[in-house]
C-alpha positions in Angstrom: -24.5 305.1 196.0 -21.9 302.3 196.2 -20.0 302.1 199.5 -16.3 302.0 199.4 -16.5 298.5 201.1 -18.6 297.1 198.3 -16.5 298.8 195.7 -13.4 297.1 197.1 -15.2 293.7 197.2 -16.1 294.2 193.5 -12.6 295.1 192.5 -11.2 292.1 194.3 -13.6 289.6 192.8 -12.6 287.8 189.6 -16.2 286.8 188.7 -19.6 287.0 190.3 -20.4 284.4 193.0 -23.7 282.8 192.3 -25.9 280.2 194.0 -24.6 277.7 191.5 -20.9 278.5 192.0 -21.3 278.6 195.8 -23.0 275.2 195.8 -20.3 273.7 193.7 -17.6 275.1 196.1 -19.4 273.8 199.1 -19.8 270.3 197.7 -16.3 270.2 196.4 -15.1 271.1 199.9 -16.9 268.1 201.4 -20.2 269.6 202.8 -22.8 266.9 202.2 -26.5 266.6 202.1 -28.5 265.2 205.0 -26.0 266.3 207.6 -26.5 268.7 210.5 -24.4 271.8 209.9 -23.7 274.8 212.2 -22.6 277.7 210.1 -20.7 280.9 211.1 -20.2 283.2 208.2 -19.0 286.4 206.6 -20.7 287.7 203.4 -17.9 290.1 202.4 -15.3 287.3 202.6 -16.9 285.5 199.7 -16.3 288.2 197.1 -19.1 289.9 195.3 -22.2 287.6 195.5 -25.0 287.9 192.9 -28.0 288.1 195.2 -26.1 288.8 198.4 -26.9 287.0 201.6 -30.1 285.5 200.1 -28.0 283.7 197.5 -25.7 282.3 200.2 -28.5 281.0 202.3 -30.2 279.5 199.3 -26.9 277.7 198.4 -26.5 276.4 201.9 -30.1 275.2 202.2 -29.9 273.4 198.9 -26.6 271.7 199.7 -27.5 270.5 203.2 -31.1 269.5 202.4 -32.7 267.2 203.6 -30.4 267.7 206.5 -30.6 270.5 209.1 -29.0 273.9 208.8 -28.3 275.9 212.0 -26.9 279.4 212.6 -26.4 281.6 215.6 -28.8 284.5 215.7 -27.4 286.3 218.7 -28.9 289.7 219.7 -26.1 291.3 221.8 -27.9 294.6 221.7 -30.4 293.2 224.3 -27.7 292.4 226.8 -27.0 294.3 230.0 -25.8 297.8 229.1 -23.2 297.7 231.9 -21.4 295.2 229.6 -21.5 297.3 226.4 -18.1 298.4 225.1 -18.5 299.2 221.4 -19.7 301.8 222.2 -20.3 302.0 225.9 -23.2 304.1 227.1 -23.4 306.4 230.2 -24.1 304.7 233.4 -27.0 307.1 234.0 -28.7 305.4 231.0 -28.5 301.8 232.3 -31.7 301.7 234.3 -33.7 303.3 231.5 -32.4 300.7 229.0 -33.2 297.8 231.4 -36.7 299.2 231.9 -37.5 300.1 228.3 -35.7 297.8 226.0 -38.3 295.8 224.0 -38.6 292.1 225.0 -36.9 289.5 222.8 -39.3 288.1 220.2 -37.9 285.3 218.0 -40.1 286.4 215.1 -39.1 290.0 215.2 -35.9 290.7 217.1 -33.0 291.3 214.6 -29.6 289.8 215.1 -26.6 291.8 216.4 -23.1 291.5 215.1 -23.1 288.0 213.5 -23.7 289.3 210.0 -26.2 289.5 207.2 -26.4 285.8 206.3 -27.9 284.7 209.6 -30.2 287.8 209.5 -31.6 286.6 206.2 -31.7 283.0 207.4 -33.7 283.7 210.6 -36.6 285.0 208.3 -36.4 282.1 205.9 -39.5 280.0 205.4 -40.0 277.3 208.1 -36.9 278.4 210.1 -37.5 278.1 213.9 -35.5 280.2 216.4 -34.8 279.5 220.0 -36.1 281.7 222.8 -33.0 283.0 224.5 -32.9 286.8 224.4 -29.1 287.1 223.9 -27.7 283.9 222.4 -30.5 282.3 220.3 -30.0 279.9 217.4 -32.1 279.4 214.3 -32.5 276.1 212.5 -34.1 274.6 209.4 -34.7 270.9 208.7 -36.0 267.7 210.3 -34.0 268.2 213.6 -34.7 271.9 213.9 -37.3 271.7 216.7 -35.3 269.3 218.8 -32.3 271.6 218.5 -33.8 274.9 219.4 -36.8 274.1 221.7 -36.6 274.7 225.5 -33.5 276.9 225.3 -32.7 277.6 229.0 -32.3 281.1 230.2 -29.5 280.1 232.7 -26.2 278.9 231.3 -27.5 279.3 227.8 -24.5 277.8 225.9 -24.1 274.9 228.3 -25.3 271.3 228.6 -29.0 272.0 228.1 -28.4 274.4 225.1 -28.8 274.0 221.3 -25.0 273.5 221.3 -25.3 270.4 223.5 -28.0 269.0 221.2 -25.8 269.6 218.2 -23.1 267.7 220.1 -25.5 264.8 220.7 -26.5 264.8 217.0 -22.8 264.7 215.9 -23.1 267.9 213.9 -20.5 269.5 211.7 -19.2 273.1 211.9 -18.5 275.3 208.8 -16.6 278.5 209.4 -17.4 280.3 206.2 -14.9 283.0 205.8 -14.5 283.6 209.5 -11.9 282.4 212.1 -12.0 280.3 215.2 -12.7 283.4 217.2 -16.3 283.0 216.0 -16.6 279.3 216.8 -19.3 279.1 219.4 -18.9 275.4 219.9 -15.8 276.2 222.0 -18.1 277.7 224.5 -19.7 274.3 225.3 -16.2 272.9 226.1 -15.6 276.0 228.2 -18.8 275.2 230.3 -17.8 271.6 230.7 -14.2 272.2 231.9 -13.9 272.3 235.7 -13.1 275.5 237.5 -15.5 277.9 235.6 -16.4 281.1 237.3 -20.1 282.1 237.4 -21.6 285.5 236.8 -25.0 287.1 236.4 -26.3 288.6 233.1 -29.7 289.9 232.1 -32.0 290.7 229.2 -35.6 291.7 228.3 -38.1 288.8 228.0 -41.8 288.2 228.1 -43.0 286.3 231.1 -46.7 285.5 231.7 -47.5 288.0 229.0 -45.5 290.8 230.7 -42.3 292.4 229.5 -39.7 292.2 232.2 -35.9 292.5 232.6 -34.8 289.0 233.7 -31.4 288.2 235.3 -29.9 284.8 234.5 -26.8 282.8 235.5 -23.9 282.3 233.2 -20.2 281.8 233.3 -17.4 284.3 232.6 -16.2 283.6 229.1 -12.6 283.6 227.8 -13.5 283.8 224.1 -10.4 285.9 223.7 -8.6 282.6 223.8 -10.6 281.0 220.9 -8.1 282.0 218.2 -5.3 280.4 220.2 -7.4 277.2 220.8 -8.3 277.1 217.1 -4.6 277.2 216.0 -3.9 274.2 218.2 -7.1 272.4 217.2 -6.3 272.8 213.5 -2.8 271.4 214.0 -4.0 268.3 216.0 -7.4 267.5 214.7 -9.2 266.8 211.4 -10.0 270.3 210.0 -10.7 270.4 206.3 -9.7 273.8 204.7 -11.1 274.9 201.3 -12.3 277.9 199.4 -15.9 279.0 198.8 -15.7 282.0 196.4 -12.9 284.1 197.9 -13.5 282.8 201.4 -11.2 280.5 203.3 -13.4 277.9 205.0 -12.9 275.4 207.8 -15.0 272.3 208.2 -14.8 270.0 211.2 -16.7 267.9 213.7 -18.5 269.9 216.4 -17.8 267.0 218.9 -14.1 267.2 218.2 -14.2 271.0 218.7 -16.1 270.8 222.0 -13.9 268.0 223.4 -10.7 269.8 222.5 -11.8 273.0 224.0 -12.9 271.2 227.2 -9.4 269.7 227.6 -7.8 273.1 226.7 -9.8 275.0 229.3 -9.2 272.3 231.9 -5.5 272.6 231.5 -5.6 276.4 231.3 -7.6 276.8 234.5 -5.5 274.2 236.3 -2.4 276.1 235.3 -3.8 279.4 236.4 -4.9 277.8 239.7 -1.4 276.5 240.2 0.1 279.9 239.5 -2.3 281.5 241.9 -1.3 279.0 244.6 2.3 279.6 243.9 1.8 283.3 244.1 -0.1 283.0 247.4 2.7 280.8 248.8 5.3 283.3 247.6 3.4 286.2 249.2 3.0 284.1 252.4 6.7 283.4 252.5 7.5 287.1 251.9 5.2 288.1 254.7 6.8 285.6 257.1 10.3 286.9 256.1 9.1 290.5 256.7 7.8 289.5 260.2 11.1 287.7 261.0 13.1 290.7 259.8 10.9 293.0 261.9 11.4 290.8 265.0 15.2 290.7 264.4 15.2 294.5 264.2 13.3 294.8 267.4 15.8 292.4 269.1 18.7 294.4 267.8 17.2 297.6 269.2 16.6 295.9 272.5 20.2 294.6 272.5 21.5 298.1 271.8 19.5 299.6 274.6 20.7 296.8 277.0 24.3 297.5 276.0 24.0 301.2 276.5 22.4 300.6 279.9 25.3 298.3 281.0 27.9 300.9 279.9 26.2 303.6 281.9 26.1 301.4 285.0 29.9 300.6 284.6 30.9 304.2 284.1 28.8 305.2 287.2 
């Protein structure tokens, strides 16, 4: 049975998208062979694709080869259940989930909410996947091992992460039918900006052959700001916009993206810090005024009592 979503995609597609047509659109848009490309994607945004996600991956691999293709293969379903919101689960379940959730396995663990295209890609021949239980990356090509190996558990999108290696390799980013809210390279800038706030997360891993729930250090993200950052980034930096099938695509330098978000978060945190200092100063001033007013009131009461006492003495 055809779902209403798929029916709507068919009705809004003028002609089938094929490997051949997708490749042409990508090349016409400026995506080139032998580069290193990080892709965030939406299958439905392309229109009806003959072959689905497999055709999209095939087109990307053929266009980028002999370069290196990279995709996020995040598995948010393995994150700490106390953070789950869509849907949340009862608090009484949390310890059971932490104790029983199968350990992350790069060969087996499916991706979460990042779509069908990276799910197909992670199982593509010769693709390698990093070891982080929540925010892994998969890569195919000559630089793939260097990009995904030794993915640290702590601060997994920071300066020792696959994102940092992509930065060093001067990779490009392709937002294939998705917005800047999905641009993970902004996270690296978020790590690098001063004033970040640390937190503790957790996930199931295998350690010395045993399945355990392992806590790790991370930062508190503000990815709800990514769309706003993206609008400014697009206005000020070199972002190429073109169509692949029905999808609006954005193509840009990962380094530019990281550097821009680092500056943005630096200014944002400094501004918030200044606001906090101003608020604290205001509160301090208010408290001082309250104390002065209280003292004046006490003096007034004392003065009234002295006056009444003097009047009594005179009348006596």
